[in-house]
C-alpha positions as CSV (number, residue, x, y, z in Angstrom):
1,E,36.8,88.9,-38.8
2,V,38.5,85.7,-40.4
3,Q,36.2,82.6,-39.9
4,L,37.1,78.9,-40.6
5,Q,34.6,76.0,-41.0
6,A,36.1,72.5,-40.9
7,S,34.0,69.7,-42.0
8,G,34.4,66.0,-43.6
9,G,35.2,63.9,-40.7
10,G,33.7,60.6,-39.9
11,L,34.0,57.2,-38.9
12,V,36.1,54.6,-41.1
13,Q,37.8,51.3,-41.0
14,A,41.2,51.1,-41.1
15,G,42.5,51.6,-44.5
16,G,39.6,53.7,-45.4
17,S,39.9,57.2,-46.7
18,L,38.1,60.5,-45.6
19,R,38.4,64.3,-47.1
20,L,38.5,67.0,-45.0
21,S,37.6,70.9,-45.9
22,C,38.2,74.2,-44.7
23,A,36.4,77.1,-45.7
24,V,38.0,80.4,-45.0
25,S,36.6,83.5,-45.0
26,G,37.9,87.2,-43.8
27,F,40.9,87.6,-45.8
28,S,41.2,90.0,-48.5
29,F,43.7,88.1,-50.6
30,D,45.1,84.7,-51.2
31,D,48.3,85.4,-49.2
32,Y,48.1,83.2,-46.4
33,T,48.3,79.4,-45.2
34,I,45.9,76.9,-44.2
35,G,47.3,74.3,-41.9
36,W,45.8,70.9,-40.5
37,F,46.2,69.9,-37.0
38,R,45.2,67.0,-35.0
39,Q,44.7,66.4,-31.1
40,A,43.8,63.0,-29.5
41,P,43.0,62.8,-26.1
42,G,45.6,63.0,-23.7
43,K,48.2,64.0,-26.5
44,E,49.6,67.2,-27.5
45,R,48.2,69.1,-30.8
46,E,50.6,68.2,-33.8
47,G,50.7,69.6,-37.0
48,V,49.5,67.4,-39.8
49,S,49.8,69.3,-43.2
50,C,50.1,72.7,-44.5
51,I,49.6,74.5,-47.7
52,S,50.1,78.3,-49.0
53,M,47.0,79.6,-50.6
54,K,49.3,82.0,-52.4
55,D,51.8,79.6,-54.3
56,G,50.5,75.9,-53.4
57,T,53.9,75.3,-51.2
58,T,53.0,72.2,-48.9
59,W,54.4,70.5,-45.8
60,Y,53.6,67.3,-44.0
61,S,54.5,65.7,-40.7
62,D,56.4,62.4,-41.3
63,S,53.8,60.3,-39.8
64,V,51.3,61.0,-42.7
65,K,53.7,61.7,-46.0
66,G,52.6,59.5,-48.7
67,R,49.0,58.8,-47.1
68,F,47.6,62.3,-46.9
69,T,47.4,64.8,-49.6
70,I,46.6,68.7,-49.0
71,S,45.1,70.7,-51.8
72,R,43.5,73.8,-52.3
73,D,40.8,75.8,-54.3
74,S,41.6,79.6,-54.0
75,A,38.5,80.5,-56.0
76,K,36.4,78.9,-53.0
77,S,38.7,79.9,-50.2
78,T,39.1,76.2,-49.1
79,G,41.6,73.9,-48.4
80,Y,41.3,70.3,-48.2
81,L,42.9,67.4,-46.9
82,Q,42.9,63.9,-48.7
83,M,43.3,61.1,-46.2
84,N,44.1,57.8,-47.4
85,G,45.2,54.5,-45.5
86,L,43.9,55.7,-42.5
87,K,45.2,54.1,-39.5
88,P,43.8,53.8,-35.8
89,E,46.3,56.0,-34.6
90,D,45.0,58.9,-37.0
91,S,41.8,59.1,-34.7
92,A,41.7,62.6,-33.2
93,T,39.9,66.2,-33.7
94,Y,41.4,67.6,-36.6
95,Y,41.1,71.4,-36.4
96,C,42.1,73.7,-39.7
97,A,43.8,77.0,-39.0
98,A,44.6,79.8,-41.3
99,D,47.1,82.8,-40.9
100,R,49.7,84.9,-42.9
101,V,52.5,82.6,-41.7
102,I,55.2,80.3,-43.1
103,V,54.1,76.9,-44.6
104,A,55.0,74.8,-41.3
105,G,53.2,72.5,-38.8
106,L,53.4,74.8,-35.8
107,P,50.2,75.6,-34.1
108,D,51.6,78.5,-32.2
109,L,52.1,80.6,-35.4
110,Y,48.4,80.7,-36.0
111,A,45.8,82.9,-34.7
112,N,42.7,81.6,-36.4
113,W,41.2,78.7,-35.9
114,G,38.0,76.5,-36.9
115,Q,35.9,74.6,-34.9
116,G,37.3,70.9,-35.5
117,T,36.2,67.9,-37.0
118,Q,36.3,64.5,-35.6
119,V,38.1,61.5,-37.3
120,T,37.8,57.7,-35.7
121,V,39.4,55.3,-37.5
122,S,38.2,51.8,-36.4
123,S,40.7,48.7,-36.1
């Protein structure tokens, strides 16, 4: 069974930073992709960033390029999302997902999801 645990959310002021973590278990090999997605009330779930645990290939949504950085620690089976220059519009529940899929921010590709962590950015 694949399990994911997202953590690191919180309340920050605009311009601040947070680092999210996604610990993954259940895969036999590091040949999967970790994706970060977010959903604000009344809005569709959108892809934020993804990384291949195998080779480090990354993808970012246009809205976070230059502000967010995704990384991985294969030894810990963990993906990270460093979020800098946070804006109020970044406020959402952030979910991590993992699956053997291409590195793309398409939520329908992923079968395995974590519980989500809340990010709130005050103005």
